[in-house]
N, C-alpha and C positions, 0 to 999 in steps of 0.2 A: 238372830242376831245375824249379820248377813257374815261370809265368811271373808278375811281381808286377803286380799292377794299380791305381794307383792315380787315384781317386775322387772331384770337386774339390764337396761340399761349398754350392751356393750360397744357400741356406735360404730357396724360392721356396713349398716353401708356411709356414711360417712367414709368409713376407708377408702370404700370402692368404689366414690363417690372422686375420690383425690385422686389414685391410682387411674381411672378413666380419663378425670386432666389432669393429669400430666404425660400419659399415651396423645391423647388431641392436639395440644401443646407441641410437642414431638416434633404430633407428623404436621402441624401449620410452619413452625421452624423449620424445619428440614423442604415440604414447599416451597417457602419464601427461598430461602439460600439456594434450591436448584434457581427460582425461577432468574435469580438477579443471576446466577451463573450463566444459564442462555443468554439473556442481558443480551451483556458483556460479549460469548460472541458471536453475538449478529453484529454485534456495537464489528468486532473486529471486523468481516468478514464482507461488512459492505464497505470501511475502508478500501481494505484491501483491494475492495470491485472497484470502488471509487478510483483507486492510486493505477493500479492495471488500466482502465479506459483511460482515463492520464495518459498513461504513457502510448497509449497506441492511440489518443489524436497523435501527438509530437510524433514516434513513426511514421505518422499517415499525413501531414505533415513536412517532412520530411524528406516521406518518399513522393510524393509530386511537387517539393524542391528541384531534387536530384532529378528526374525524370523527365516536368515538363517542362524547360529549359533550355532557350534555344545554343544560348553559348554557354554550356557547359565547362568546358575548359578556363576559360576567366572566372566568370562564377566564380566555382572550386575554389579558382585562388584567391578568393578572396573570405568563405566560409571556414571550409577548411583548419584542423591546430592539423600539429606532424605527432610523429606516430609517437604512441605511448603505451610503451610496455606493460608499466603497471595496469594497464586499460581492460578491469576487468570488474564483473557486475557491485562482485563488495565495496570497490575501489573506489567505482564511480558516486553507490549510495554511499562511503562513510567518511573516503579523503576530498575528493573531489571540488573543485571549486565551484558549485554552480551560479557564479554572478560572471562572468568573464566576459568579455569582448564579444567570443562566437561562441556564446552559447544563447542558443536563440529560444526566447518565451515563446511559446504559442498559447495562440487568449483561447478558449474555450467554452460551448454550453455549459457546461458540466457543472453544476450550485453543492458545495462546500465541503471544496480542495481549500489542501488550508496552503495551495501556494500555485501558480500557473505552472501546467508542467513542460516542460526543458526539453529539449535536444543536442549534441553538437556532432560535426561530421570534421572525422580521425579518416586522415588519408594513411595507408595502409601499408607503406611502401618508407619503411626505417631508414633508404637511403637521398630520401626524395626530401624537399620545403616543399608544403605544398604554397607557402608563397610565390614560389621561380618557378617554379616547373609545374607541370597536370601528372599526378598521381595514377596506375593504371586499377588501384581499386578504393575505398577506401566505406567504413562501418560508423556507424548510427546508433548512439547509443542517447536512445531516451530515457527520459526519470518525470516519470508522479509521484506525486504525494497524495492521499487521501484527506482526512479529514483534521488528521496533526501529525506530526512528523516521525511518527515510529514506523506507521502505511508508505511505506515506498516500497516503488516495481519498477528497478529498472529493467530493459527492455532493448535487441540490439540486434543492430540488420545491417547483411554485408552489401555492398555492389561495387560491383565491378563494370570497370568500362575496359574492354578492347577494342582497339581498333583492327 
Protein backbone atom coordinates (compact mmCIF):
# COMPACT_ATOMS: atom_id res chain seq x y z
CA UNK A 1 0.00 0.00 0.00
CA UNK A 2 1.00 3.49 -0.64
CA UNK A 3 1.04 5.82 2.28
CA UNK A 4 -1.34 8.73 2.27
CA UNK A 5 0.29 12.10 2.70
CA UNK A 6 -2.04 14.78 3.92
CA UNK A 7 -1.10 18.36 3.02
CA UNK A 8 -2.74 21.38 4.54
CA UNK A 9 -2.81 24.48 2.37
CA UNK A 10 -2.46 27.64 4.34
CA UNK A 11 -3.21 30.26 1.60
CA UNK A 12 0.09 32.12 1.93
CA UNK A 13 0.31 32.71 -1.82
CA UNK A 14 -3.17 34.20 -1.86
CA UNK A 15 -2.44 36.59 1.00
CA UNK A 16 0.89 37.71 -0.49
CA UNK A 17 -0.67 38.29 -3.91
CA UNK A 18 -3.52 40.35 -2.35
CA UNK A 19 -1.01 42.51 -0.46
CA UNK A 20 1.02 42.95 -3.64
CA UNK A 21 -2.14 43.94 -5.56
CA UNK A 22 -3.10 46.47 -2.86
CA UNK A 23 0.36 48.06 -3.05
CA UNK A 24 0.16 48.30 -6.85
CA UNK A 25 -3.31 49.87 -6.61
CA UNK A 26 -2.00 52.45 -4.15
CA UNK A 27 0.91 53.34 -6.42
CA UNK A 28 -1.37 53.66 -9.47
CA UNK A 29 -3.91 55.82 -7.60
CA UNK A 30 -1.19 58.12 -6.27
CA UNK A 31 0.26 58.50 -9.77
CA UNK A 32 -3.13 59.34 -11.24
CA UNK A 33 -3.84 61.95 -8.55
CA UNK A 34 -0.42 63.53 -9.00
CA UNK A 35 -0.93 63.66 -12.77
CA UNK A 36 -4.31 65.39 -12.33
CA UNK A 37 -2.80 67.94 -9.96
CA UNK A 38 0.06 68.68 -12.37
CA UNK A 39 -2.43 69.10 -15.22
CA UNK A 40 -4.42 71.63 -13.18
CA UNK A 41 -1.25 73.52 -12.31
CA UNK A 42 -0.15 73.66 -15.94
CA UNK A 43 -3.59 74.93 -16.99
CA UNK A 44 -3.33 77.66 -14.33
CA UNK A 45 0.12 78.67 -15.54
CA UNK A 46 -1.11 78.74 -19.15
CA UNK A 47 -4.10 80.91 -18.21
CA UNK A 48 -1.90 83.33 -16.27
CA UNK A 49 0.53 83.50 -19.20
CA UNK A 50 -2.34 84.22 -21.61
CA UNK A 51 -3.66 86.95 -19.29
CA UNK A 52 -0.19 88.49 -19.01
CA UNK A 53 0.27 88.49 -22.79
CA UNK A 54 -3.18 90.07 -23.21
CA UNK A 55 -2.38 92.81 -20.68
CA UNK A 56 0.95 93.45 -22.41
CA UNK A 57 -0.84 93.75 -25.76
CA UNK A 58 -3.20 96.34 -24.27
CA UNK A 59 -0.29 98.23 -22.72
CA UNK A 60 1.53 98.21 -26.07
CA UNK A 61 -1.52 99.60 -27.89
CA UNK A 62 -1.87 102.33 -25.27
CA UNK A 63 1.83 103.17 -25.66
CA UNK A 64 1.39 103.44 -29.43
CA UNK A 65 -1.66 105.63 -28.94
CA UNK A 66 0.10 107.93 -26.46
CA UNK A 67 3.36 108.27 -28.36
CA UNK A 68 2.10 108.02 -31.91
CA UNK A 69 -0.28 110.95 -32.16
CA UNK A 70 0.72 114.45 -33.16
CA UNK A 71 -2.02 116.24 -31.25
CA UNK A 72 -1.67 114.38 -27.95
CA UNK A 73 -3.09 117.19 -25.77
CA UNK A 74 -6.42 117.33 -27.61
CA UNK A 75 -6.71 113.56 -27.98
CA UNK A 76 -6.09 112.95 -24.30
CA UNK A 77 -8.99 115.21 -23.41
CA UNK A 78 -11.21 112.66 -25.13
CA UNK A 79 -9.35 109.56 -23.96
CA UNK A 80 -8.41 110.06 -20.31
CA UNK A 81 -10.39 109.65 -17.12
CA UNK A 82 -9.89 111.77 -14.01
CA UNK A 83 -7.51 110.98 -11.19
CA UNK A 84 -8.68 108.11 -9.01
CA UNK A 85 -6.94 107.64 -5.63
CA UNK A 86 -8.33 104.09 -5.46
CA UNK A 87 -6.36 103.06 -8.51
CA UNK A 88 -4.54 100.01 -7.24
CA UNK A 89 -4.16 96.77 -9.19
CA UNK A 90 -6.54 95.01 -6.76
CA UNK A 91 -9.17 97.75 -7.19
CA UNK A 92 -8.88 97.59 -10.97
CA UNK A 93 -9.06 93.79 -10.93
CA UNK A 94 -11.97 93.36 -8.50
CA UNK A 95 -14.07 96.54 -8.35
CA UNK A 96 -13.58 98.81 -11.37
CA UNK A 97 -16.17 98.61 -14.15
CA UNK A 98 -14.28 97.72 -17.33
CA UNK A 99 -17.24 98.46 -19.61
CA UNK A 100 -17.15 102.28 -19.39
CA UNK A 101 -17.05 104.89 -22.14
CA UNK A 102 -13.32 105.56 -21.87
CA UNK A 103 -12.25 101.95 -21.62
CA UNK A 104 -10.41 100.87 -24.76
CA UNK A 105 -10.86 97.29 -25.96
CA UNK A 106 -7.93 95.75 -27.81
CA UNK A 107 -8.30 93.17 -30.54
CA UNK A 108 -5.49 90.62 -30.45
CA UNK A 109 -4.55 87.46 -32.26
CA UNK A 110 -4.30 85.59 -28.97
CA UNK A 111 -6.59 82.57 -28.90
CA UNK A 112 -8.40 81.21 -25.88
CA UNK A 113 -8.97 84.46 -23.99
CA UNK A 114 -12.02 84.82 -21.74
CA UNK A 115 -12.44 88.40 -23.04
CA UNK A 116 -10.47 90.91 -25.06
CA UNK A 117 -7.85 92.92 -23.17
CA UNK A 118 -8.74 96.47 -22.10
CA UNK A 119 -7.02 99.58 -20.87
CA UNK A 120 -7.74 103.01 -19.47
CA UNK A 121 -5.72 106.22 -19.49
CA UNK A 122 -5.90 108.16 -16.25
CA UNK A 123 -4.81 111.73 -15.56
CA UNK A 124 -2.51 111.71 -12.52
CA UNK A 125 -2.87 115.43 -11.74
CA UNK A 126 -5.53 115.35 -9.04
CA UNK A 127 -6.48 119.01 -9.37
CA UNK A 128 -7.01 118.84 -13.15
CA UNK A 129 -9.84 117.35 -15.12
CA UNK A 130 -8.60 115.76 -18.35
CA UNK A 131 -11.63 116.88 -20.37
CA UNK A 132 -10.88 120.57 -19.74
CA UNK A 133 -7.09 120.82 -19.58
CA UNK A 134 -3.96 118.85 -20.34
CA UNK A 135 -2.39 116.80 -17.57
CA UNK A 136 1.36 116.50 -17.13
CA UNK A 137 1.36 112.79 -16.37
CA UNK A 138 -0.88 109.85 -17.21
CA UNK A 139 -1.16 106.31 -15.94
CA UNK A 140 -2.20 103.51 -18.24
CA UNK A 141 -3.84 100.54 -16.55
CA UNK A 142 -4.17 97.46 -18.75
CA UNK A 143 -6.24 94.38 -17.91
CA UNK A 144 -5.84 90.98 -19.50
CA UNK A 145 -7.90 87.88 -18.84
CA UNK A 146 -6.84 84.31 -19.53
CA UNK A 147 -9.22 81.52 -20.46
CA UNK A 148 -11.34 82.07 -17.35
CA UNK A 149 -12.24 84.94 -15.05
CA UNK A 150 -9.93 83.64 -12.31
CA UNK A 151 -6.82 84.48 -14.34
CA UNK A 152 -6.67 88.28 -14.54
CA UNK A 153 -3.49 90.34 -14.85
CA UNK A 154 -3.31 94.10 -14.28
CA UNK A 155 -0.32 96.06 -15.63
CA UNK A 156 0.31 99.77 -15.19
CA UNK A 157 2.66 102.24 -16.82
CA UNK A 158 3.15 105.98 -16.24
CA UNK A 159 3.77 108.58 -18.97
CA UNK A 160 4.93 112.12 -18.39
CA UNK A 161 4.52 114.93 -20.92
CA UNK A 162 6.53 117.89 -19.67
CA UNK A 163 7.12 120.92 -21.86
